[in-house]
Short mmCIF file of the C-alpha atoms (twelve columns), coordinates in Angstrom:
data_MODEL
# 
_entry.id   MODEL 
# 
loop_
_atom_site.group_PDB 
_atom_site.id 
_atom_site.type_symbol 
_atom_site.label_atom_id 
_atom_site.label_alt_id 
_atom_site.label_comp_id 
_atom_site.label_asym_id 
_atom_site.label_seq_id 
_atom_site.Cartn_x 
_atom_site.Cartn_y 
_atom_site.Cartn_z 
_atom_site.pdbx_PDB_model_num 
ATOM 1   C CA . MET A 1   5.498   -63.782 4.316   1 
ATOM 2   C CA . PRO A 2   5.231   -66.176 1.323   1 
ATOM 3   C CA . PHE A 3   1.653   -67.467 0.378   1 
ATOM 4   C CA . VAL A 4   0.672   -69.967 -1.433  1 
ATOM 5   C CA . LYS A 5   -3.068  -71.231 -2.362  1 
ATOM 6   C CA . VAL A 6   -3.388  -73.845 -4.383  1 
ATOM 7   C CA . VAL A 7   -7.086  -74.623 -5.547  1 
ATOM 8   C CA . ALA A 8   -7.366  -77.623 -7.990  1 
ATOM 9   C CA . ASN A 9   -10.636 -79.478 -9.258  1 
ATOM 10  C CA . LYS A 10  -10.167 -83.091 -8.085  1 
ATOM 11  C CA . GLN A 11  -12.034 -84.467 -5.456  1 
ATOM 12  C CA . MET A 12  -9.675  -85.058 -2.426  1 
ATOM 13  C CA . ASP A 13  -10.616 -85.961 0.966   1 
ATOM 14  C CA . ALA A 14  -9.561  -83.726 4.127   1 
ATOM 15  C CA . ASP A 15  -6.338  -85.313 5.169   1 
ATOM 16  C CA . LYS A 16  -5.133  -85.184 0.999   1 
ATOM 17  C CA . VAL A 17  -6.331  -81.734 1.671   1 
ATOM 18  C CA . LYS A 18  -4.166  -81.338 5.014   1 
ATOM 19  C CA . GLU A 19  -1.197  -83.307 3.154   1 
ATOM 20  C CA . LEU A 20  -0.650  -81.150 -0.281  1 
ATOM 21  C CA . SER A 21  -0.919  -77.884 2.191   1 
ATOM 22  C CA . GLU A 22  1.676   -79.035 4.923   1 
ATOM 23  C CA . GLY A 23  3.769   -80.597 1.570   1 
ATOM 24  C CA . ILE A 24  3.596   -77.018 -0.655  1 
ATOM 25  C CA . SER A 25  4.454   -74.931 2.029   1 
ATOM 26  C CA . LYS A 26  7.717   -77.424 2.899   1 
ATOM 27  C CA . GLU A 27  8.161   -77.393 -1.186  1 
ATOM 28  C CA . VAL A 28  7.805   -73.614 -0.827  1 
ATOM 29  C CA . ALA A 29  10.206  -73.110 1.496   1 
ATOM 30  C CA . LYS A 30  12.766  -74.825 0.461   1 
ATOM 31  C CA . VAL A 31  12.428  -73.336 -3.462  1 
ATOM 32  C CA . LEU A 32  12.822  -69.833 -1.897  1 
ATOM 33  C CA . GLY A 33  15.330  -70.341 0.611   1 
ATOM 34  C CA . LYS A 34  12.956  -69.278 3.848   1 
ATOM 35  C CA . PRO A 35  11.937  -70.562 6.878   1 
ATOM 36  C CA . GLU A 36  9.078   -72.740 6.839   1 
ATOM 37  C CA . SER A 37  7.469   -71.106 9.503   1 
ATOM 38  C CA . TYR A 38  7.324   -67.410 7.448   1 
ATOM 39  C CA . VAL A 39  5.033   -69.519 4.653   1 
ATOM 40  C CA . MET A 40  1.398   -69.745 4.659   1 
ATOM 41  C CA . ALA A 41  -0.171  -71.720 2.612   1 
ATOM 42  C CA . VAL A 42  -3.866  -73.577 1.885   1 
ATOM 43  C CA . VAL A 43  -5.254  -75.870 -0.680  1 
ATOM 44  C CA . GLU A 44  -8.879  -75.747 -1.729  1 
ATOM 45  C CA . VAL A 45  -10.427 -78.281 -3.656  1 
ATOM 46  C CA . ASN A 46  -12.917 -76.756 -6.372  1 
ATOM 47  C CA . PRO A 47  -15.282 -78.900 -9.144  1 
ATOM 48  C CA . SER A 48  -15.876 -75.926 -11.149 1 
ATOM 49  C CA . LEU A 49  -12.363 -75.324 -12.135 1 
ATOM 50  C CA . ILE A 50  -12.013 -75.576 -16.193 1 
ATOM 51  C CA . LEU A 51  -9.219  -75.273 -18.187 1 
ATOM 52  C CA . ALA A 52  -8.902  -75.160 -21.760 1 
ATOM 53  C CA . GLY A 53  -12.193 -76.281 -21.894 1 
ATOM 54  C CA . SER A 54  -11.898 -79.375 -20.249 1 
ATOM 55  C CA . SER A 55  -12.412 -80.482 -16.831 1 
ATOM 56  C CA . ASN A 56  -9.965  -82.224 -16.112 1 
ATOM 57  C CA . PRO A 57  -7.384  -82.559 -13.722 1 
ATOM 58  C CA . CYS A 58  -6.341  -78.683 -13.215 1 
ATOM 59  C CA . ALA A 59  -4.813  -76.088 -10.726 1 
ATOM 60  C CA . TYR A 60  -4.044  -72.637 -10.091 1 
ATOM 61  C CA . VAL A 61  -1.833  -71.741 -7.698  1 
ATOM 62  C CA . GLU A 62  -0.767  -68.185 -6.554  1 
ATOM 63  C CA . LEU A 63  2.883   -67.990 -4.892  1 
ATOM 64  C CA . LYS A 64  3.548   -64.219 -3.218  1 
ATOM 65  C CA . SER A 65  6.075   -63.231 -0.699  1 
ATOM 66  C CA . ILE A 66  8.530   -60.354 -0.555  1 
ATOM 67  C CA . GLY A 67  11.227  -59.943 -2.445  1 
ATOM 68  C CA . LEU A 68  9.996   -62.876 -4.897  1 
ATOM 69  C CA . PRO A 69  13.081  -63.056 -7.054  1 
ATOM 70  C CA . GLU A 70  11.683  -62.769 -10.711 1 
ATOM 71  C CA . GLY A 71  14.752  -63.877 -12.603 1 
ATOM 72  C CA . ASN A 72  14.037  -67.534 -10.396 1 
ATOM 73  C CA . THR A 73  9.836   -67.714 -11.459 1 
ATOM 74  C CA . SER A 74  10.814  -70.726 -13.913 1 
ATOM 75  C CA . VAL A 75  12.526  -72.845 -10.897 1 
ATOM 76  C CA . PHE A 76  9.525   -72.159 -8.784  1 
ATOM 77  C CA . SER A 77  7.145   -73.049 -11.771 1 
ATOM 78  C CA . ASP A 78  9.311   -76.421 -12.455 1 
ATOM 79  C CA . ALA A 79  9.131   -76.891 -8.322  1 
ATOM 80  C CA . ILE A 80  5.101   -76.473 -8.064  1 
ATOM 81  C CA . CYS A 81  4.511   -78.474 -10.597 1 
ATOM 82  C CA . SER A 82  6.655   -81.252 -9.926  1 
ATOM 83  C CA . TYR A 83  5.298   -81.428 -6.627  1 
ATOM 84  C CA . LEU A 84  1.683   -80.951 -7.657  1 
ATOM 85  C CA . SER A 85  2.230   -83.519 -10.498 1 
ATOM 86  C CA . ALA A 86  4.048   -86.542 -8.032  1 
ATOM 87  C CA . ASN A 87  1.663   -85.647 -4.892  1 
ATOM 88  C CA . ALA A 88  -2.029  -83.992 -6.603  1 
ATOM 89  C CA . GLY A 89  -2.373  -85.753 -9.793  1 
ATOM 90  C CA . VAL A 90  -2.351  -82.937 -12.087 1 
ATOM 91  C CA . ASP A 91  -0.265  -82.972 -15.154 1 
ATOM 92  C CA . ALA A 92  2.048   -79.743 -15.219 1 
ATOM 93  C CA . ASN A 93  0.924   -78.806 -18.539 1 
ATOM 94  C CA . ARG A 94  -2.790  -78.839 -16.589 1 
ATOM 95  C CA . ILE A 95  -1.406  -75.916 -13.711 1 
ATOM 96  C CA . TYR A 96  -1.362  -72.240 -14.154 1 
ATOM 97  C CA . ILE A 97  1.027   -70.266 -11.485 1 
ATOM 98  C CA . GLU A 98  0.742   -67.454 -10.621 1 
ATOM 99  C CA . PHE A 99  3.338   -65.312 -9.121  1 
ATOM 100 C CA . ALA A 100 3.397   -62.044 -7.408  1 
ATOM 101 C CA . ASN A 101 6.355   -59.828 -5.625  1 
ATOM 102 C CA . ALA A 102 4.739   -58.045 -2.692  1 
ATOM 103 C CA . LYS A 103 5.945   -54.769 -1.302  1 
ATOM 104 C CA . GLY A 104 6.987   -54.535 2.317   1 
ATOM 105 C CA . ASN A 105 4.407   -51.902 3.439   1 
ATOM 106 C CA . MET A 106 1.531   -53.521 1.690   1 
ATOM 107 C CA . TRP A 107 2.153   -57.108 3.552   1 
ATOM 108 C CA . GLY A 108 -0.016  -56.796 6.825   1 
ATOM 109 C CA . TRP A 109 1.168   -58.924 10.129  1 
ATOM 110 C CA . ASN A 110 1.147   -58.737 13.844  1 
ATOM 111 C CA . GLY A 111 -0.641  -55.327 13.690  1 
ATOM 112 C CA . SER A 112 1.872   -54.030 11.402  1 
ATOM 113 C CA . THR A 113 4.006   -54.490 8.293   1 
ATOM 114 C CA . PHE A 114 7.022   -55.768 7.043   1 
# 
């Protein structure tokens, strides 16, 4: 159910993108307390991503999940920013995160919805 998408403007080879995808998947599962088998993760490289008029390393993250606890978004933000700072070389103050709480009937899977 959880989906995390990271778009970063840092150049990365395919192995690094895969490593970050796998790592952010594990991190999201851990902070949400959900099995990783439910998590979908993608990392995209977009050199045209700009933050505050600068092309210095930055990232945009989307985290969507059914039942995303709104009271914990600061904890999620800290975990995601810490992970990306340590593993993608993007400073936490150069990361924006969009959180979305999806309704079960608006999330499809396996020919049905949750």
